[in-house]
C-alpha positions as CSV (number, residue, x, y, z in Angstrom):
1,M,0.0,0.0,0.0
2,S,1.1,3.6,-0.6
3,A,1.4,5.7,2.6
4,K,2.0,8.9,0.7
5,H,-0.7,11.5,0.5
6,F,-1.0,15.1,-0.6
7,I,-3.0,15.9,2.5
8,D,-1.8,14.0,5.6
9,D,-4.0,15.7,8.2
10,P,-7.3,13.6,8.2
11,N,-9.4,16.4,9.7
12,Q,-8.3,19.0,7.1
13,L,-8.7,16.4,4.4
14,V,-12.4,15.7,5.2
15,R,-13.3,19.3,5.8
16,T,-11.7,20.6,2.5
17,A,-13.2,17.7,0.6
18,L,-16.7,18.6,1.9
19,E,-16.1,22.2,1.1
20,S,-15.2,21.3,-2.5
21,C,-18.7,19.9,-3.0
22,T,-20.2,23.4,-2.8
23,R,-17.5,24.7,-5.1
24,T,-18.4,22.2,-7.9
25,N,-22.2,22.3,-7.3
26,P,-23.6,25.8,-6.5
27,S,-26.9,24.3,-5.4
28,L,-25.2,22.9,-2.3
29,S,-24.2,24.3,1.1
30,V,-22.0,22.8,3.8
31,D,-22.2,22.8,7.6
32,L,-18.5,22.2,8.4
33,D,-19.0,22.0,12.1
34,N,-21.4,19.0,11.7
35,K,-19.8,17.8,8.4
36,I,-23.1,18.0,6.5
37,V,-23.4,18.7,2.8
38,Y,-27.0,19.7,1.9
39,R,-29.2,21.1,-0.9
40,K,-30.2,24.7,-0.6
41,A,-33.9,25.4,0.0
42,S,-36.1,24.7,-3.0
43,Q,-39.6,26.0,-3.8
44,K,-40.8,22.5,-4.4
45,S,-41.2,20.4,-1.3
46,T,-40.4,16.7,-1.6
47,V,-39.4,13.8,0.6
48,S,-35.8,14.4,1.7
49,I,-33.3,11.5,1.3
50,I,-30.4,11.6,3.8
51,S,-27.5,9.2,3.8
52,G,-23.9,9.2,5.0
53,G,-21.2,7.4,6.9
54,G,-17.5,7.5,7.4
55,S,-15.4,9.5,5.0
56,G,-13.1,7.8,2.5
57,H,-15.8,6.4,0.2
58,E,-16.1,9.4,-2.1
59,P,-18.0,10.2,-4.2
60,S,-20.3,8.5,-1.7
61,F,-22.0,10.2,-0.1
62,A,-21.4,14.0,-0.2
63,S,-21.1,14.1,-4.0
64,F,-24.4,12.3,-4.4
65,V,-26.2,15.3,-2.9
66,G,-28.1,17.2,-5.5
67,D,-31.5,17.4,-7.2
68,G,-32.8,14.0,-8.0
69,L,-30.6,12.2,-5.5
70,L,-29.8,13.0,-1.9
71,A,-31.0,16.0,0.0
72,A,-28.1,15.8,2.4
73,A,-25.1,13.6,3.4
74,V,-23.6,13.4,6.9
75,A,-19.9,12.6,7.1
76,G,-17.8,11.0,9.8
77,T,-14.1,11.0,10.0
78,I,-12.3,8.6,7.7
79,F,-13.9,5.1,8.0
80,A,-15.8,6.2,11.2
81,S,-19.6,6.8,11.5
82,P,-20.8,10.3,12.1
83,S,-22.3,10.9,15.6
84,A,-26.0,10.7,16.3
85,E,-26.0,14.4,17.0
86,Q,-24.6,15.2,13.6
87,V,-27.4,13.2,12.0
88,R,-30.0,14.8,14.2
89,R,-28.8,18.2,13.3
90,C,-29.1,17.3,9.6
91,I,-32.7,16.0,10.0
92,L,-33.8,18.9,12.1
93,D,-32.0,21.9,10.5
94,R,-30.7,21.1,7.1
95,V,-33.4,19.4,5.0
96,D,-37.0,20.0,4.1
97,K,-39.2,18.0,6.4
98,K,-42.7,18.8,5.2
99,K,-43.1,15.6,3.1
100,G,-41.0,13.5,5.4
101,V,-37.4,12.2,5.6
102,L,-36.0,8.9,4.5
103,V,-32.6,7.9,5.9
104,I,-30.6,5.3,3.8
105,V,-27.7,3.8,5.6
106,M,-25.3,0.9,5.0
107,N,-25.3,-2.0,7.4
108,Y,-22.4,-1.2,9.7
109,T,-22.9,-1.2,13.4
110,G,-21.8,2.4,14.0
111,D,-23.8,3.8,11.2
112,V,-27.0,1.8,12.1
113,L,-26.8,2.9,15.8
114,N,-25.9,6.5,15.2
115,F,-28.3,7.1,12.3
116,G,-31.0,5.0,14.1
117,M,-30.6,7.1,17.3
118,A,-31.1,10.3,15.3
119,V,-34.1,8.9,13.5
120,E,-35.8,8.0,16.8
121,K,-35.0,11.5,18.2
122,A,-36.6,13.0,15.1
123,K,-39.6,10.8,15.4
124,A,-40.0,11.9,19.0
125,A,-39.9,15.5,17.8
126,G,-42.9,14.7,15.5
127,I,-41.0,14.4,12.2
128,D,-42.2,11.8,9.7
129,V,-39.0,9.9,9.2
130,D,-38.0,6.3,8.3
131,M,-34.8,4.4,7.7
132,V,-33.7,1.7,5.2
133,I,-30.6,-0.3,5.9
134,V,-28.7,-1.7,2.9
135,G,-26.7,-5.0,3.2
136,D,-25.7,-6.2,-0.2
137,D,-22.3,-7.7,0.3
138,A,-22.1,-11.4,-0.7
139,G,-18.5,-11.5,0.5
140,V,-19.9,-12.0,4.0
141,G,-21.8,-15.3,4.1
142,R,-24.6,-16.2,6.5
143,K,-22.3,-17.9,9.0
144,Q,-19.8,-15.1,9.1
145,G,-22.5,-12.4,9.2
146,G,-24.4,-14.0,12.0
147,K,-26.9,-11.6,13.6
148,V,-25.2,-8.6,12.2
149,G,-25.9,-9.6,8.6
150,R,-24.3,-8.5,5.4
151,R,-22.3,-5.3,5.0
152,G,-23.4,-2.5,2.8
153,I,-21.2,-1.7,-0.2
154,A,-21.7,-0.2,-3.7
155,G,-25.2,-1.5,-4.4
156,T,-26.3,1.1,-1.9
157,V,-25.9,3.9,-4.6
158,L,-28.6,2.2,-6.7
159,V,-30.9,2.3,-3.7
160,Q,-30.2,6.0,-3.2
161,K,-30.6,6.8,-6.9
162,A,-34.0,5.1,-7.2
163,A,-35.3,6.6,-4.0
164,G,-34.0,10.1,-4.9
165,A,-35.5,10.0,-8.3
166,L,-38.9,8.9,-7.0
167,A,-38.8,11.6,-4.3
168,A,-38.1,14.3,-6.9
169,Q,-41.3,13.3,-8.7
170,G,-43.3,14.2,-5.6
171,A,-44.1,10.6,-4.4
172,P,-45.2,10.2,-0.8
173,I,-42.7,8.9,1.8
174,Q,-44.5,5.6,2.0
175,D,-43.8,4.9,-1.7
176,V,-40.2,6.3,-1.5
177,C,-39.4,4.1,1.5
178,R,-41.0,1.0,-0.1
179,I,-39.1,1.4,-3.4
180,A,-35.8,1.9,-1.5
181,Q,-36.4,-1.3,0.4
182,L,-37.4,-3.1,-2.8
183,V,-34.2,-2.1,-4.5
184,A,-32.1,-3.0,-1.4
185,D,-33.8,-6.5,-1.3
186,N,-32.9,-7.2,-4.9
187,V,-29.3,-6.1,-5.2
188,V,-26.2,-8.2,-4.5
189,S,-22.6,-7.1,-4.5
190,I,-19.0,-8.3,-3.9
191,G,-15.6,-6.7,-4.0
192,A,-12.0,-7.8,-4.5
193,S,-8.7,-6.0,-3.9
194,L,-5.0,-6.3,-4.5
195,S,-4.0,-4.5,-1.3
196,H,-5.2,-2.8,1.8
197,V,-5.2,1.0,2.0
198,H,-3.4,3.4,4.2
199,V,-5.5,6.0,6.1
200,P,-4.0,9.5,6.1
201,G,-2.7,10.6,9.5
202,R,-1.9,7.0,10.6
203,T,1.5,5.6,11.0
204,A,2.5,3.6,8.0
205,P,2.3,-0.1,9.0
206,Q,5.3,-2.3,9.0
207,P,5.4,-5.2,6.4
208,S,3.5,-8.2,7.7
209,K,2.9,-11.8,6.7
210,E,-0.8,-10.7,6.4
211,D,0.0,-8.4,3.5
212,L,-1.2,-9.6,0.1
213,K,1.6,-11.0,-2.0
214,I,2.3,-9.8,-5.5
215,D,0.2,-12.5,-7.1
216,E,-2.6,-12.6,-4.5
217,V,-6.1,-11.1,-4.6
218,E,-8.4,-10.8,-1.6
219,I,-12.1,-11.7,-2.4
220,G,-14.7,-9.9,-0.4
221,M,-12.4,-7.3,1.2
222,G,-14.6,-4.6,2.9
223,I,-14.5,-0.9,2.1
224,H,-13.0,-0.1,5.5
225,N,-10.0,-2.4,5.1
226,E,-11.9,-5.3,6.7
227,P,-10.5,-8.8,5.7
228,G,-12.2,-10.6,2.9
229,S,-13.5,-14.1,2.8
230,E,-10.5,-15.6,1.1
231,K,-7.0,-14.8,-0.4
232,V,-6.3,-16.5,-3.7
233,N,-3.7,-16.6,-6.4
234,S,-5.7,-15.7,-9.4
235,D,-5.8,-13.8,-12.7
236,L,-8.7,-11.5,-13.6
237,P,-10.9,-14.2,-15.2
238,G,-10.4,-16.4,-12.2
239,T,-11.1,-13.6,-9.8
240,V,-14.3,-12.6,-11.6
241,R,-15.4,-16.2,-11.8
242,T,-15.1,-16.6,-8.1
243,M,-16.9,-13.3,-7.4
244,L,-19.9,-14.1,-9.7
245,A,-20.2,-17.6,-8.1
246,H,-20.4,-16.0,-4.7
247,M,-23.1,-13.7,-5.9
248,L,-25.2,-16.0,-8.1
249,D,-24.6,-19.7,-7.3
250,P,-27.9,-21.1,-6.0
251,Q,-26.1,-24.2,-4.6
252,D,-24.0,-22.0,-2.2
253,Q,-26.3,-22.1,0.8
254,D,-24.1,-19.7,2.7
255,R,-24.3,-17.0,0.1
256,A,-27.4,-17.6,-2.1
257,F,-28.9,-14.3,-1.0
258,L,-30.6,-13.5,-4.4
259,S,-31.9,-15.7,-7.1
260,V,-31.2,-14.3,-10.6
261,S,-32.2,-16.2,-13.7
262,P,-31.4,-15.5,-17.4
263,N,-35.0,-14.4,-17.8
264,D,-34.6,-11.6,-15.2
265,E,-33.8,-8.1,-16.4
266,T,-30.8,-6.7,-14.5
267,V,-28.6,-3.7,-14.0
268,L,-24.9,-4.2,-13.6
269,L,-22.7,-1.8,-11.7
270,V,-18.9,-2.3,-11.9
271,N,-17.4,0.0,-9.3
272,N,-13.8,1.3,-8.9
273,L,-12.7,1.2,-5.3
274,G,-10.5,4.2,-5.9
275,G,-7.1,3.1,-7.2
276,V,-7.8,1.2,-10.5
277,S,-7.0,3.1,-13.7
278,P,-9.9,3.8,-16.1
279,L,-8.0,1.7,-18.6
280,E,-8.0,-1.3,-16.4
281,M,-11.6,-0.7,-15.3
282,G,-12.6,-1.0,-18.9
283,G,-10.9,-4.4,-19.1
284,I,-12.5,-5.5,-15.8
285,T,-15.9,-4.4,-17.0
286,T,-15.6,-6.4,-20.2
287,E,-14.6,-9.5,-18.3
288,V,-17.5,-9.2,-16.0
289,I,-20.0,-8.7,-18.9
290,N,-18.6,-11.6,-20.8
291,Q,-18.7,-14.0,-17.9
292,L,-22.2,-12.9,-16.9
293,E,-23.5,-13.8,-20.3
294,G,-21.3,-16.8,-21.1
295,T,-21.5,-18.6,-17.7
296,W,-24.8,-17.4,-16.2
297,G,-26.8,-16.4,-19.3
298,I,-27.4,-12.9,-17.8
299,K,-27.4,-9.9,-20.2
300,P,-27.9,-6.7,-18.2
301,V,-30.2,-4.1,-19.7
302,R,-28.1,-1.3,-18.2
303,I,-24.4,-1.3,-17.4
304,L,-22.7,1.3,-15.2
305,S,-19.0,1.3,-14.8
306,G,-17.0,3.9,-12.9
307,T,-16.2,5.3,-9.5
308,Y,-19.2,5.3,-7.2
309,M,-18.1,4.1,-3.8
310,T,-14.4,3.9,-2.9
311,S,-12.2,2.7,-0.1
312,L,-9.8,5.7,-0.3
313,N,-7.4,4.7,-3.1
314,G,-8.2,1.0,-2.9
315,L,-6.7,-1.1,-5.6
316,G,-9.8,-3.1,-6.2
317,F,-13.3,-3.2,-7.7
318,S,-16.7,-4.4,-6.8
319,I,-19.5,-5.9,-8.8
320,S,-23.2,-5.2,-8.1
321,L,-26.1,-6.8,-9.8
322,L,-29.7,-5.5,-9.4
323,R,-32.6,-7.6,-10.3
324,L,-35.4,-5.5,-11.7
325,V,-38.8,-6.3,-10.2
326,N,-42.2,-4.7,-10.5
327,T,-42.5,-1.5,-8.5
328,G,-46.3,-1.5,-8.2
329,L,-46.2,2.1,-9.3
330,D,-48.3,3.2,-12.2
331,G,-46.0,3.5,-15.2
332,I,-42.8,3.9,-13.2
333,S,-40.1,1.2,-13.2
334,I,-36.9,0.9,-11.3
335,L,-35.1,1.3,-14.6
336,D,-36.9,4.5,-15.2
337,L,-35.8,5.8,-11.8
338,L,-32.2,4.9,-12.4
339,G,-32.3,6.6,-15.8
340,V,-33.6,10.0,-14.6
341,P,-30.7,12.5,-14.6
342,A,-29.5,13.7,-11.3
343,E,-27.8,17.0,-10.6
344,A,-25.1,15.4,-8.4
345,T,-21.4,15.5,-9.4
346,G,-20.8,11.9,-8.1
347,W,-23.5,10.2,-10.1
348,S,-22.1,9.1,-13.4
349,A,-24.6,7.7,-16.0
350,A,-23.9,9.6,-19.2
351,I,-25.9,7.3,-21.5
352,S,-29.6,8.2,-21.7
353,A,-32.4,5.8,-21.4
354,S,-33.4,6.4,-25.0
355,T,-29.9,5.5,-26.2
356,W,-30.0,2.2,-24.2
357,S,-33.5,1.5,-25.6
358,N,-32.4,2.1,-29.2
359,K,-29.1,0.2,-29.0
360,S,-28.3,-1.7,-32.1
361,E,-26.1,-4.7,-32.7
362,G,-25.0,-3.2,-36.1
363,T,-21.5,-2.0,-36.7
364,I,-20.0,0.1,-39.4
365,Q,-18.6,-2.3,-42.0
366,A,-14.9,-2.0,-42.7
367,A,-14.1,-1.2,-46.2
368,A,-11.9,-3.5,-48.2
369,D,-8.2,-2.7,-47.6
370,D,-7.0,0.1,-49.8
371,V,-3.5,-0.8,-50.6
372,G,-2.8,2.6,-52.1
373,E,0.3,2.5,-54.4
374,A,0.1,-1.2,-55.3
375,N,2.1,-0.9,-58.5
376,P,5.5,-2.4,-58.6
377,S,8.7,-0.3,-58.6
378,N,10.5,-2.5,-61.2
379,L,13.4,-2.7,-58.7
380,E,14.1,-6.4,-58.1
381,I,15.4,-8.0,-54.9
382,D,16.2,-11.6,-53.9
383,S,13.3,-12.1,-51.5
384,V,14.9,-15.2,-49.9
385,F,18.1,-13.3,-49.2
386,A,16.1,-10.2,-48.1
387,K,14.4,-12.4,-45.6
388,T,17.7,-13.7,-44.3
389,V,19.1,-10.2,-43.9
390,L,16.0,-8.8,-42.2
391,T,15.8,-11.8,-39.9
392,K,19.3,-11.2,-38.6
393,G,18.6,-7.5,-37.9
394,L,15.2,-8.2,-36.3
395,E,16.7,-11.0,-34.1
396,R,19.4,-8.6,-32.9
397,V,16.7,-6.0,-31.9
398,I,14.8,-8.7,-29.9
399,S,18.0,-9.7,-28.2
400,A,18.8,-6.1,-27.3
401,E,15.3,-5.4,-25.8
402,P,16.5,-5.7,-22.1
403,D,19.2,-3.1,-22.7
404,I,16.9,-0.8,-24.7
405,T,14.2,-1.1,-22.0
406,N,16.8,-0.4,-19.3
407,Y,18.1,2.7,-21.1
408,D,14.5,4.0,-21.7
409,T,13.6,3.4,-18.1
410,I,16.4,5.8,-17.1
411,V,15.7,8.5,-19.7
412,G,12.1,7.9,-20.7
413,D,9.0,5.9,-19.8
414,G,10.5,2.4,-20.3
415,D,8.4,1.3,-23.3
416,C,10.8,1.7,-26.2
417,G,12.4,-1.7,-26.0
418,I,9.0,-3.5,-25.7
419,G,7.7,-1.5,-28.7
420,L,10.7,-2.3,-30.9
421,M,10.6,-6.0,-29.9
422,R,6.9,-6.2,-30.6
423,G,7.4,-4.8,-34.1
424,A,10.4,-7.1,-34.7
425,E,8.5,-10.2,-33.7
426,A,5.5,-9.2,-35.8
427,I,7.7,-8.8,-38.9
428,L,9.4,-12.1,-38.3
429,K,6.0,-13.8,-38.0
430,L,5.1,-12.3,-41.4
431,L,8.4,-13.4,-43.0
432,N,8.0,-16.9,-41.7
433,K,4.3,-17.3,-42.5
434,A,4.8,-17.0,-46.3
435,S,7.1,-19.4,-48.2
436,R,8.1,-16.6,-50.5
437,Q,7.7,-12.8,-50.4
438,P,7.4,-10.4,-53.4
439,S,10.6,-9.9,-55.4
440,D,9.8,-6.3,-56.1
441,A,11.3,-4.0,-53.5
442,A,8.3,-1.7,-53.1
443,L,5.8,-4.6,-53.0
444,F,8.0,-6.3,-50.4
445,L,7.9,-3.2,-48.3
446,D,4.1,-3.0,-48.8
447,K,3.8,-6.3,-46.9
448,I,5.9,-5.1,-44.0
449,I,4.5,-1.6,-43.6
450,P,1.0,-2.5,-42.2
451,V,2.6,-4.9,-39.8
452,V,4.7,-2.0,-38.4
453,E,1.7,0.3,-38.3
454,N,-0.4,-2.2,-36.4
455,S,2.2,-3.7,-34.0
456,M,4.3,-0.6,-33.0
457,D,2.7,2.3,-31.2
458,G,4.0,5.4,-29.6
459,T,6.5,7.9,-31.2
460,S,8.9,5.2,-32.5
461,G,6.1,3.4,-34.3
462,A,4.9,6.5,-36.0
463,L,8.4,7.5,-37.1
464,Y,9.1,4.0,-38.5
465,A,5.8,3.9,-40.3
466,I,6.3,7.3,-41.9
467,F,9.8,6.4,-42.9
468,L,8.9,3.1,-44.5
469,N,5.9,4.5,-46.3
470,A,8.1,7.2,-47.7
471,L,10.7,4.6,-48.6
472,A,8.2,2.6,-50.6
473,H,7.1,5.8,-52.4
474,G,10.7,6.8,-53.0
475,L,11.4,3.4,-54.7
476,R,8.4,3.9,-57.0
477,Q,9.6,7.4,-57.9
478,I,12.9,5.9,-59.0
479,S,11.2,3.1,-60.9
480,P,13.0,2.2,-64.2
481,S,11.1,1.3,-67.3
482,S,11.9,-2.4,-67.0
483,P,12.8,-4.7,-64.1
484,T,16.2,-3.9,-62.8
485,P,18.2,-5.4,-59.8
486,I,18.4,-2.9,-57.0
487,T,21.8,-1.6,-55.8
488,P,23.1,0.1,-52.7
489,R,23.1,3.4,-54.6
490,I,19.4,3.0,-55.4
491,W,18.7,2.1,-51.8
492,A,20.6,5.2,-50.7
493,Q,18.7,7.5,-53.1
494,A,15.3,6.1,-51.9
495,L,16.5,6.3,-48.2
496,Q,17.5,9.9,-48.7
497,S,14.1,10.8,-50.0
498,S,12.5,9.0,-47.1
499,L,14.7,10.9,-44.7
500,D,13.6,14.1,-46.3
501,A,10.0,13.1,-46.0
502,L,10.4,12.3,-42.3
503,G,11.8,15.8,-41.7
504,K,8.3,17.2,-42.6
505,Y,6.9,15.5,-39.5
506,T,9.6,15.8,-36.9
507,P,12.1,18.6,-36.2
508,A,14.6,16.1,-35.0
509,K,18.1,16.6,-36.3
510,P,21.5,15.0,-35.5
511,G,22.4,16.1,-32.0
512,D,18.9,16.1,-30.6
513,R,19.4,12.7,-28.9
514,T,16.8,10.7,-31.0
515,L,16.9,7.8,-33.4
516,I,17.9,10.4,-36.1
517,D,21.4,10.4,-34.6
518,A,21.7,6.8,-35.9
519,L,19.5,7.1,-39.0
520,Y,21.0,10.3,-40.5
521,P,24.7,9.1,-40.6
522,F,23.7,5.7,-42.0
523,V,21.7,7.3,-44.9
524,K,24.3,10.0,-45.6
525,T,27.3,7.6,-45.6
526,L,25.4,5.1,-47.8
527,S,24.6,8.0,-50.2
528,K,28.2,9.1,-50.3
529,T,30.0,5.8,-50.4
530,G,27.5,3.1,-51.4
531,D,29.2,0.9,-48.8
532,V,27.0,-0.8,-46.2
533,K,29.8,-1.6,-43.7
534,S,30.9,1.9,-43.3
535,S,27.3,3.1,-43.2
536,V,26.5,0.7,-40.4
537,E,29.6,1.8,-38.5
538,A,28.5,5.4,-38.9
539,A,25.1,4.6,-37.4
540,E,26.7,2.8,-34.5
541,A,29.0,5.7,-33.8
542,G,26.0,8.1,-34.0
543,A,24.1,6.0,-31.4
544,T,27.1,5.8,-29.1
545,G,27.6,9.5,-29.4
546,T,24.2,10.2,-27.8
547,K,25.7,9.3,-24.4
548,G,26.0,12.5,-22.5
549,M,24.0,14.4,-25.1
550,K,21.3,16.7,-23.7
551,A,17.9,15.9,-25.3
552,S,16.0,18.5,-27.3
553,L,13.0,16.4,-28.2
554,G,11.0,13.5,-26.7
555,R,10.2,12.6,-23.1
556,T,13.8,12.7,-22.1
557,V,13.5,16.5,-22.2
558,Y,11.4,16.5,-19.1
559,V,12.1,13.2,-17.4
560,G,14.3,13.9,-14.4
561,G,16.7,11.7,-12.5
562,E,20.3,10.7,-12.7
563,G,22.2,8.3,-15.0
564,W,21.0,9.6,-18.4
565,Q,24.5,10.9,-19.2
566,G,25.9,7.3,-19.2
567,V,23.4,5.7,-21.5
568,P,22.7,6.1,-25.2
569,D,19.4,7.2,-26.6
570,P,17.2,4.1,-26.6
571,G,15.7,4.7,-30.1
572,A,19.1,5.4,-31.7
573,Y,20.6,2.3,-29.9
574,G,17.7,0.1,-31.1
575,L,18.1,1.2,-34.7
576,A,21.8,0.8,-34.6
577,E,21.4,-2.8,-33.4
578,F,19.0,-3.5,-36.3
579,L,21.4,-2.1,-38.8
580,L,24.3,-4.0,-37.2
581,G,22.4,-7.2,-37.8
582,L,21.8,-6.3,-41.4
583,G,25.5,-5.5,-41.8
584,E,26.5,-8.9,-40.4
585,V,24.9,-10.5,-43.5
586,L,25.5,-7.9,-46.1
587,Q,29.2,-7.6,-45.5
């Protein structure tokens, strides 16, 4: 776990986070003394929905305050329930009470007791108030839960959203409370995490045998650092498989809390516990959707994926599945309530109900490949020998990957070696797949270019793709009237035109510490001498010369740290290695 934070004082952290809610949503106010975020007075009187709990679960709950969702949220300190007095103040002083108040709270002892005490005090004061407790966590089985029952986790936000939307429509408190309970009774969730979290203000814990190992995942970990039900060595598909089984397996008598069949309409919520990148969340969401359909025959009619309820910066995610049942309301479904927009910064559901209703399985058909300049250059090569030459160069790049990666880790972002190796392996696969490649130089390049374009990304990939496309075009510009064997001089002429074309897209020149420091001397020497050996030597010298050279372009310009003076530019070094491989055969 990371024990580094921008704000280490937990009290300052909570107070400033609550204050930010009013800065990003002008319809809100904050009572910092009682840590209450609440909606400003409205002309329309509706049932007020209140929720809350310990801080550290943002955007739950303060960022769910807004028209169409919560009327107020009461925050405790990090991972600790607010006091009954805070909640009482919220009910009495901060929300509209004319149509009644519904409190929605997660099933944790401190929250239930403190919110419950405030509810009873409010009732004693003559306020029409009720409370719904959400316990949706299948990570806690019946035996472990005992009399306490299941914990509340991310499924709670679906309860809040449905109740808030119904309240905004002017429904009476009896209906709002009933629908909140109906949603709570039909949602099941479970989480998984790769590590526990560090709470700001606390001493960083010493390493322990209880810490999760690099290849371990904890199934059922709670949102307050509570232990999960099991630690397993598993990849993502295995982790999701276990999680869905805990949620849906009717044979699991300890956990079969909700029966969901393929005939049921459902809503899926894949929730980020705070520390998972959006990129990885996309992969996780796809895995969950695929397994729900492939293993359980369940195709959700709505899918929400994002950050709804966190555990600080927890490196984990949770899955919630809501079974849609009849609300008993005239013309209003749970799906309708979830689809109504809410003016709350924490609620993320950008796709409208109409878009979901009109979704199509159709896709734009890809056009047939346009090969562009498919005409030959009339410059002949020995394709078998060309394969041998290229194979040597590509194999040398692959062997050099650890060094290139090491250099790029020091001076860049560490991806250059992997990118070059990926491209080299893809070209080798192409060369080995076909028994014979075209004997025309330009057509030979035409086969290689799309492989480079599709297998190499980043700056290096773009540079190589531009250079090779320009090289193929340069060969066609030279094209003699009849088939003619290609010579080093012809290669040099085409390479020079390719180098000139590359200059239109990058300002890199020799001395800028880029791959140009190896490419430029190779092309210039070949143009001058027609000798491959001396050209390769010039490229190697150019790459070596980048040691100690201050960068003018690329990430190296702004990547700090020490050691860059002693390593060559990774791109120049990688290109030099490729050319050295070619030179071994061509000499």
